[in-house]
Structure formats: C-alpha cells, structure tokens
C-alpha positions as CSV (number, residue, x, y, z in Angstrom):
1,M,17.4,-57.3,45.6
2,L,15.7,-59.8,47.8
3,L,17.2,-63.3,47.8
4,V,14.8,-66.0,49.2
5,R,14.8,-69.6,50.3
6,P,11.1,-70.9,50.2
7,P,9.4,-72.5,53.2
8,R,9.3,-76.3,53.6
9,R,6.7,-78.0,51.5
10,D,4.6,-78.6,54.6
11,A,4.7,-79.1,58.3
12,R,5.6,-82.8,57.9
13,D,9.0,-82.1,56.3
14,A,11.7,-83.5,58.5
15,G,15.4,-82.7,58.6
16,L,17.9,-80.2,59.6
17,S,18.5,-76.7,58.1
18,V,21.9,-75.7,56.8
19,P,22.7,-72.2,55.5
20,P,21.9,-71.4,51.8
21,L,25.5,-70.8,50.9
22,G,24.8,-69.9,47.3
23,L,22.5,-67.0,48.3
24,A,25.0,-65.8,50.8
25,Y,27.7,-65.7,48.1
26,L,25.5,-63.7,45.8
27,A,24.6,-61.3,48.7
28,G,28.3,-60.8,49.4
29,E,28.9,-59.9,45.8
30,L,26.0,-57.5,45.6
31,R,27.1,-55.8,48.8
32,R,30.6,-55.4,47.4
33,Q,29.1,-53.6,44.4
34,G,27.2,-51.3,46.7
35,R,23.8,-52.7,45.8
36,P,21.1,-53.1,48.5
37,V,20.4,-56.8,49.3
38,E,18.5,-58.9,51.8
39,I,18.2,-62.6,52.4
40,L,14.9,-64.2,53.5
41,D,15.4,-67.8,54.6
42,A,11.8,-68.9,55.2
43,Y,12.9,-72.5,55.5
44,A,15.3,-72.0,58.4
45,L,12.9,-69.6,60.2
46,G,10.2,-72.2,60.1
47,W,7.7,-70.0,58.3
48,G,4.7,-71.4,56.5
49,W,3.5,-70.3,53.2
50,E,1.1,-67.7,54.6
51,R,3.8,-66.0,56.6
52,F,6.1,-66.1,53.5
53,E,3.5,-64.3,51.4
54,Q,2.9,-61.7,54.1
55,E,6.6,-60.9,54.2
56,L,6.8,-60.6,50.4
57,D,3.8,-58.3,50.5
58,R,5.5,-56.1,53.1
59,R,8.8,-55.9,51.2
60,R,7.5,-55.8,47.6
61,P,11.0,-56.2,46.1
62,E,12.0,-54.8,42.7
63,V,13.9,-58.0,41.9
64,L,13.5,-61.3,43.8
65,G,15.9,-64.1,43.2
66,L,16.0,-67.8,44.3
67,G,17.8,-70.9,43.4
68,T,16.9,-74.6,43.4
69,M,18.1,-78.1,42.7
70,T,16.0,-80.4,40.7
71,P,14.6,-82.5,43.6
72,V,13.0,-79.5,45.2
73,A,12.1,-77.5,42.0
74,D,8.4,-77.9,42.7
75,T,8.8,-75.9,45.9
76,A,10.8,-73.2,44.1
77,Y,8.1,-73.0,41.4
78,R,5.4,-72.6,44.1
79,A,7.5,-69.7,45.7
80,V,7.7,-68.1,42.2
81,V,4.0,-68.2,41.8
82,V,3.5,-66.6,45.2
83,A,6.2,-64.0,44.6
84,R,4.8,-63.0,41.2
85,R,2.1,-60.9,42.9
86,Y,4.6,-58.8,44.9
87,A,7.9,-58.6,43.0
88,Q,8.5,-56.7,39.8
89,T,11.0,-59.2,38.4
90,V,11.5,-62.8,39.5
91,V,14.7,-64.7,38.5
92,L,15.7,-68.4,39.2
93,G,19.2,-69.8,39.4
94,G,21.0,-72.9,40.6
95,P,21.6,-76.4,39.2
96,H,18.0,-76.9,38.0
97,A,17.9,-73.8,35.9
98,T,21.5,-74.5,34.6
99,A,20.7,-78.0,33.5
100,L,17.3,-77.3,31.9
101,G,18.1,-74.0,30.2
102,H,15.1,-72.3,28.5
103,Q,12.9,-75.3,29.4
104,V,12.8,-73.9,33.0
105,L,11.0,-70.8,31.7
106,E,8.4,-73.0,30.0
107,D,8.0,-75.2,33.1
108,C,7.4,-72.1,35.3
109,P,5.6,-69.4,33.2
110,E,5.6,-67.0,36.1
111,L,9.4,-66.6,35.9
112,D,10.8,-63.6,34.2
113,H,14.4,-64.9,33.7
114,A,16.8,-67.6,34.8
115,V,20.6,-67.6,35.4
116,A,22.7,-70.5,34.3
117,G,26.1,-71.4,35.9
118,E,27.9,-69.5,38.7
119,A,26.0,-66.3,39.2
120,E,28.5,-64.0,41.2
121,E,29.9,-62.4,38.0
122,T,26.5,-62.5,36.2
123,I,24.3,-60.8,38.9
124,G,25.6,-57.3,38.5
125,P,25.2,-57.1,34.7
126,Y,21.8,-58.8,35.0
127,L,20.5,-56.1,37.5
128,D,21.8,-53.4,35.2
129,W,20.0,-55.0,32.3
130,V,16.8,-55.2,34.2
131,A,17.1,-51.6,35.4
132,G,17.5,-50.6,31.8
133,G,14.2,-52.1,30.8
134,C,15.7,-55.3,29.5
135,A,16.7,-53.5,26.3
136,G,18.9,-55.5,24.0
137,P,20.1,-59.1,24.5
138,P,20.5,-60.3,28.0
139,P,24.0,-60.5,29.6
140,A,26.0,-63.8,29.2
141,G,24.7,-66.4,31.6
142,V,21.1,-65.1,31.6
143,L,18.1,-67.0,30.1
144,A,15.2,-64.9,28.7
145,R,12.3,-65.8,26.5
146,G,12.8,-65.3,22.9
147,Q,16.5,-64.4,23.3
148,P,19.5,-66.5,22.4
149,F,21.6,-67.7,25.3
150,V,25.3,-67.0,25.7
151,A,27.1,-69.0,28.4
152,H,29.1,-67.0,30.9
153,Q,32.7,-68.0,31.4
154,P,34.1,-67.2,34.9
155,G,36.9,-64.7,34.5
156,R,38.0,-64.1,38.0
157,P,40.2,-66.2,40.2
158,I,38.2,-68.1,42.8
159,E,39.9,-66.0,45.6
160,A,38.4,-62.9,44.0
161,I,34.8,-64.0,44.7
162,A,33.3,-62.0,47.6
163,R,32.9,-64.0,50.8
164,P,29.4,-65.0,51.8
165,A,27.3,-62.4,53.6
166,R,26.5,-64.7,56.5
167,D,25.5,-61.9,58.7
168,L,22.3,-61.6,56.5
169,L,21.3,-65.1,57.5
170,P,19.5,-66.3,60.7
171,T,22.7,-68.0,61.8
172,G,21.1,-69.3,65.1
173,C,18.6,-71.4,63.2
174,Y,21.0,-73.8,61.4
175,R,21.7,-77.3,62.7
176,Y,23.8,-80.2,61.5
177,L,23.5,-83.5,63.3
178,M,27.1,-84.6,62.7
179,A,28.5,-81.3,64.1
180,T,30.7,-82.1,67.1
181,R,30.2,-78.6,68.5
182,P,27.4,-75.9,68.5
183,G,27.9,-72.9,66.3
184,F,27.6,-74.2,62.8
185,A,28.5,-72.8,59.3
186,T,29.3,-74.1,55.8
187,M,32.2,-73.3,53.5
188,L,33.5,-73.8,50.0
189,T,37.3,-74.0,49.4
190,S,37.1,-75.1,45.8
191,R,34.7,-75.5,42.9
192,G,34.3,-78.0,40.1
193,C,35.2,-81.7,39.9
194,P,37.4,-83.5,37.3
195,F,35.9,-86.9,37.9
196,R,33.4,-88.6,35.6
197,C,30.7,-90.1,37.8
198,S,27.7,-90.7,35.6
199,F,25.1,-89.6,38.1
200,C,26.7,-86.3,39.2
201,D,25.4,-83.0,38.0
202,K,28.3,-80.6,37.4
203,S,26.4,-78.1,35.2
204,V,27.0,-75.2,37.5
205,S,30.7,-75.3,38.4
206,G,31.9,-77.7,35.7
207,S,34.7,-80.2,35.5
208,T,37.6,-77.8,35.9
209,W,38.8,-77.8,39.5
210,R,39.5,-74.3,40.9
211,A,40.8,-74.1,44.4
212,R,41.5,-71.3,46.9
213,C,44.9,-71.2,48.4
214,A,45.5,-72.4,51.9
215,E,46.0,-68.9,53.4
216,D,42.7,-67.6,52.0
217,V,40.8,-70.7,53.3
218,V,42.2,-70.4,56.8
219,D,41.6,-66.7,56.9
220,E,37.9,-67.3,56.3
221,M,37.9,-70.0,59.0
222,Q,39.5,-67.5,61.3
223,Q,36.7,-65.0,60.5
224,L,34.1,-67.7,61.3
225,V,35.7,-68.5,64.6
226,D,35.7,-64.7,65.4
227,D,31.9,-64.8,64.7
228,G,31.3,-67.7,67.1
229,V,31.4,-70.6,64.7
230,R,32.9,-73.8,66.1
231,F,32.0,-76.4,63.5
232,V,32.3,-76.0,59.7
233,N,30.9,-78.4,57.0
234,L,33.2,-78.1,53.9
235,Y,30.9,-78.4,50.9
236,D,33.7,-79.0,48.3
237,D,32.8,-81.9,46.0
238,N,36.3,-83.3,46.8
239,F,38.2,-81.5,49.5
240,T,41.0,-84.1,49.4
241,L,41.7,-83.8,45.7
242,H,45.1,-82.0,45.9
243,R,47.1,-83.5,48.8
244,K,49.7,-80.7,49.0
245,R,46.9,-78.1,49.4
246,V,45.2,-80.1,52.1
247,V,48.5,-80.4,54.0
248,A,49.0,-76.7,53.7
249,I,45.5,-75.9,55.1
250,C,45.9,-78.4,57.9
251,E,49.4,-77.0,58.9
252,A,48.0,-73.5,58.9
253,L,45.1,-74.5,61.1
254,I,47.5,-76.2,63.5
255,E,49.8,-73.2,63.6
256,R,46.9,-70.8,64.3
257,R,45.4,-73.1,67.0
258,L,41.8,-72.3,65.8
259,P,39.2,-73.7,68.1
260,L,37.3,-75.2,65.1
261,E,36.3,-78.7,64.1
262,W,35.2,-79.6,60.6
263,K,33.8,-82.2,58.2
264,C,34.8,-82.7,54.5
265,E,34.0,-84.7,51.5
266,G,36.6,-86.9,49.9
267,R,37.2,-89.9,47.6
268,V,38.5,-93.2,48.9
269,D,41.4,-93.0,46.5
270,G,42.4,-89.6,47.7
271,V,43.4,-90.2,51.3
272,D,46.0,-92.2,53.2
273,L,46.7,-92.7,56.9
274,E,49.3,-90.0,57.2
275,L,47.1,-87.4,55.6
276,L,44.1,-88.4,57.7
277,Q,46.1,-88.2,60.9
278,L,47.2,-84.7,60.0
279,M,43.6,-83.7,59.2
280,R,42.6,-85.0,62.6
281,R,45.2,-82.9,64.3
282,A,43.9,-79.9,62.4
283,G,40.3,-80.3,63.6
284,C,38.7,-82.7,61.1
285,R,36.3,-85.0,62.8
286,V,34.2,-86.5,60.0
287,V,35.1,-87.5,56.4
288,A,32.4,-88.4,53.9
289,Y,33.0,-90.8,51.0
290,G,31.0,-91.6,47.9
291,V,31.2,-95.4,48.3
292,E,28.0,-95.8,46.2
293,S,28.0,-99.6,46.1
294,G,29.5,-102.8,47.4
295,N,29.2,-104.3,43.9
296,A,32.0,-103.9,41.3
297,A,29.6,-103.9,38.3
298,T,27.6,-101.1,39.8
299,L,30.7,-99.0,40.4
300,E,31.6,-99.5,36.8
301,L,28.1,-98.4,35.7
302,L,28.4,-95.3,37.9
303,R,31.9,-94.6,36.5
304,K,33.4,-94.2,40.0
305,D,36.9,-95.4,38.9
306,V,37.6,-96.9,42.3
307,S,37.8,-100.5,43.7
308,L,36.1,-102.1,46.6
309,E,39.5,-102.8,48.1
310,R,40.4,-99.1,47.9
311,A,37.2,-98.3,49.9
312,R,38.1,-100.9,52.5
313,R,41.6,-99.3,52.9
314,A,40.3,-95.7,53.1
315,F,37.7,-96.6,55.8
316,A,40.3,-98.6,57.8
317,D,42.7,-95.6,57.6
318,T,40.0,-93.2,58.6
319,R,39.2,-95.2,61.7
320,A,42.9,-95.6,62.6
321,A,43.3,-91.8,62.4
322,G,40.5,-91.3,65.0
323,L,38.0,-89.9,62.4
324,R,34.5,-90.8,61.9
325,S,33.3,-91.9,58.4
326,L,30.2,-91.3,56.4
327,A,29.4,-93.5,53.4
328,Y,27.0,-92.4,50.6
329,V,25.5,-95.5,49.1
330,I,23.2,-96.0,46.1
331,L,20.8,-99.0,46.3
332,G,19.1,-100.8,43.3
333,A,21.1,-99.4,40.4
334,P,20.3,-101.0,37.0
335,G,21.6,-104.5,37.0
336,E,21.2,-105.0,40.7
337,G,18.7,-107.5,42.3
338,A,17.8,-107.9,45.9
339,D,20.9,-110.0,46.6
340,E,23.1,-107.2,45.3
341,V,21.3,-104.5,47.3
342,R,21.8,-106.6,50.5
343,Q,25.5,-107.0,49.6
344,S,26.0,-103.3,49.5
345,V,24.3,-102.9,52.9
346,A,26.5,-105.6,54.4
347,F,29.5,-104.1,52.8
348,V,29.2,-100.6,54.4
349,R,28.0,-102.0,57.7
350,D,30.2,-105.0,58.2
351,E,33.2,-104.7,55.9
352,L,33.8,-100.9,55.9
353,G,32.5,-100.4,59.5
354,A,31.2,-96.9,58.5
355,D,30.1,-94.7,61.4
356,Y,27.3,-93.2,59.4
357,V,25.6,-94.1,56.1
358,Q,23.2,-92.4,53.8
359,F,21.2,-94.8,51.5
360,S,19.5,-93.4,48.4
361,S,18.0,-94.7,45.2
362,L,19.6,-93.7,41.9
363,V,18.2,-90.7,40.1
364,A,19.1,-89.5,36.6
365,L,19.2,-85.7,37.1
366,P,19.1,-83.4,34.0
367,G,22.6,-82.5,33.0
368,T,24.2,-85.9,33.9
369,P,25.4,-88.6,31.6
370,L,23.0,-91.0,33.3
371,F,20.1,-88.8,32.3
372,E,20.9,-89.4,28.6
373,Q,21.2,-93.2,29.0
374,H,18.3,-94.2,31.3
375,G,14.7,-93.3,32.0
376,A,13.1,-93.5,35.4
377,T,11.2,-96.7,36.2
378,A,10.2,-96.3,39.9
379,D,9.6,-93.9,42.7
380,V,11.6,-94.8,45.7
381,R,12.6,-92.3,48.4
382,N,13.2,-91.8,52.1
383,P,12.7,-89.0,54.6
384,L,16.1,-87.6,54.0
385,D,15.4,-87.0,50.2
386,G,14.1,-83.6,49.3
387,D,12.1,-85.0,46.4
388,L,8.3,-84.9,46.3
389,A,8.6,-87.9,44.0
390,R,12.0,-89.6,43.4
391,A,12.3,-90.7,39.7
392,T,14.4,-93.7,40.4
393,V,16.4,-95.6,37.8
394,T,16.3,-99.4,38.7
395,D,15.5,-102.8,37.4
396,L,13.6,-103.7,40.6
397,P,9.9,-103.2,41.2
398,A,9.3,-100.1,43.1
399,E,7.7,-101.9,46.0
400,E,10.6,-104.3,46.3
401,L,13.3,-101.6,46.3
402,D,11.2,-99.6,48.8
403,A,11.2,-102.5,51.2
404,L,14.9,-103.1,50.7
405,M,15.6,-99.4,51.4
406,K,13.7,-99.5,54.7
407,L,15.5,-102.7,55.6
408,A,18.9,-101.1,54.9
409,W,18.1,-98.1,57.2
410,R,16.8,-100.3,60.0
411,S,19.7,-102.8,59.8
412,F,22.3,-100.1,60.0
413,Y,20.9,-97.6,62.5
414,L,18.7,-99.8,64.8
415,R,21.8,-101.0,66.6
416,P,22.9,-100.0,70.1
417,Q,26.2,-98.5,69.0
418,A,24.6,-96.5,66.2
419,L,21.8,-95.2,68.4
420,R,24.2,-94.1,71.1
421,R,26.4,-92.3,68.5
422,L,23.4,-90.4,67.1
423,A,22.1,-89.4,70.5
424,G,25.6,-88.1,71.4
425,D,25.8,-86.2,68.2
426,A,22.4,-84.6,68.8
427,L,23.5,-83.3,72.2
428,A,26.9,-82.2,71.1
429,S,25.6,-80.3,68.0
430,G,22.7,-78.7,69.8
431,S,20.3,-80.3,67.3
432,W,18.4,-82.7,69.6
433,R,15.0,-81.2,68.7
434,E,15.6,-81.5,65.0
435,A,17.1,-85.0,65.5
436,A,14.0,-86.1,67.3
437,R,11.8,-84.9,64.6
438,L,13.9,-86.6,61.9
439,G,14.1,-89.8,64.0
440,T,10.3,-89.9,64.3
441,A,9.8,-89.4,60.6
442,M,12.4,-92.1,59.9
443,A,10.9,-94.5,62.3
444,R,7.4,-94.1,60.8
445,W,8.8,-94.6,57.4
446,T,11.0,-97.7,58.1
447,L,8.2,-99.4,60.0
448,S,5.5,-98.7,57.5
449,A,4.3,-101.5,55.2
C-alpha cells in the first residue's frame, strides 16, 4: 500500500512542515501485519504536482491511501484525481471523510472508498476485502457506494496500537518554529477529549479519553532520542487532562535524564504552578492553551467552560514556572463587534502576556455542534490557515474582520521583544529558511489593503 500526503497547493504556500503522524501510524500497523507499505510525503519533500504524478506513475500502487482535514480537502481531492490514473484503488480517511460520511464519495467521484474513524484496526480488514474483489459488505468503518455503513468501535487498548513507522518519512525535512532544539518529531500519548467545545471536531477519536500509561509514553520518547530527536510536539488534544499521569510521565523523564525537550497542549483549568514546574524540569518548554477569547459571552457561545480569571492564573503560573505560552484565539465570533475583537487582542497581549498567539476566525466544521447551529457568512483567513477559502461564522462584514485580523497580528508580533523571540526560535530549531518564507508571507498579508 502507498500512503501519500499531497504537494502544497502551489509554490506560494507558506509555513512549516510537520510529520503526517496519522499516515505513520497506519504504516506501523501495516508493517506489523507483514504487509508492504510506503509513505510518500510530497508536501515535505517540496514536490510540485508534476513530480508527484511522475512518482505515482513510477510506482503504480495497487491501493493508494491518503487522509485530509476539511480545510485542505480540495488539495486531497486534486491528489485523488491525479492518482486515479495510476492506482487500482484509492481510499480517503481522516476527519473530513469521518464527518461527511458517504457525502465524501459524492463530492469526489474518483474515490473508490473512504474510512471513517481511527483506521489502525480497519485497514487490515479493508485491504483483505479489496483483495477479495470487494465481495460482500465492506468491513466496519469503511464507506462504499451503495453499501450500508457500519461504524467501527476500537477494540484494542491504546498501548496496543503499533508505533508510527517514522523511518518511512523524510525526517530531515520537518521543521517546527517553536522547537527549542533541532531534531523534530511529533507524538500522541492519548486520544479523544471529554470536553464540549462547540467548534471542535471530535469525529475521529470521539469524546472518550484513552491514554497510554507513563512507561509506554517515555519508552517511545527514549526511542525517539535514540533516533536523534531532541524536540517533540505532543499532539494530544489535552495532555494535562489527568494530573497523576502527567506527574508520572515527568518523573520518569527526569529519572531517565533524556536529552529531550517538548511542547504540549493543555487547558487553562488543568494546570497549576507545581505541575508546571515539574513539567519544566522534565523538559517541557512550551504549553499551548485554547484561550479562544477575552470576552466571557464568547466563551459561553464556544462552550469552553472556563473563566477569564482562570486563564490569567494559568498564564501567570506558566510564566512563573519558566515556560513559554501559546494562546489560540478566535476573533469575530457571533455576537462580537470591533470593540470585542480588540478586547480579545489586548487580553492575550497585555493581560495574559502570552509569548505566542495564533489568531483565527471561527469556522463551523462538519461534525461539530457549531456546524448545526450557524452558517458561514464571510471568508476571512490568514497565511497560517490551510483553507483555500475560510467559511467564517461572524456577524461582522468580511472586510472589517479581515482588517481587524491583520491589526491583531501586527499589534502582537511587530514588537521588538516578539521579533527577537521569533528570530531566536528560528535559529534554535534550524527552521530559519521556513521562518523567513512564512514571515514574508505574513508581512505581505498584514500590510495589504
């Protein structure tokens, strides 16, 4: 089986490339089953569409698989059209296919099948079904035209999932600007999230939190260190959810003295100074929080179930522990005017004192409660968004929110301290070329009319 990540949309795409962890997990499972598998990451390799097609022509796979999120589904569909000429069977997975169900097969007629949900336990039965001529109903978790769909329920403990086959990836091509050391990788230590944020798509891993034990997590980190990795981005939706487990992971890292630094995602109501200090001693360097807004009414709309005061305390504790902070912020949610947008910007910049911030507009993704409640009214994006067009949910005119978005990025990052920090990050992570490209794209965007 050939697993692919398509090229960038075009040469103007900016940004850094991180490993396609989902494809690596699938490859690990296939290899454990003794099945031949290859990963082709055209995005990381910097290939254009012509080179991508040439490589598919050379390989001519029996089964080609790829995954996608909704914001970049158009690129995945383009890759499917190209692959159709060279692959016997083309299958799509990931959040977009999971949320849309059979609709994805109508949207992309060149697709043969799609996989919904986590695919590690589905992929083996699926390949057997394809090898048998697709006789009979498809396995649970597989979407096929004219066939009823049966959802797959994960049956194995999370520790039983094969580790990602990272050796099949072009590891030297990946960069992450906030990495504090060269040698970058990504990890998952848990799946699922029990919280109820209205904008979050949990269609793949669901609301049940399943976590790996501390020993298993640190064993994988040890393996990464042995392979030359020195910085890991933990992709868990909420790494800090279970305090006792975080403590166990940190204590094991300290005991083993691994030369590894890392970043994680957390909630502002899931940390305290003592825990953050322990995380710092265990190698943590950056914690990202979903702040979302500096307005209480917007937090209620988004169903964050946290207060502004709790955010203030979490960022103060993060700073006191010697850690850097990243705030994810949504601007222009329904009910917000220009004053409320400016209030959110000032909140993260002046009151929280965040080291980094990522401003976005609000998108109602398929599979989210927000999608059922609101329709898109504008198209507002920035160079960090992967969307070709960002279907924004807002009460503001698109032109006004676009101007406010540019003002937010300028007012936060065009400050001497922020610029020095970003320059230092680019050098420390070895991503200065990518950072320069991203900075150029951001400057052109923020200064445009």
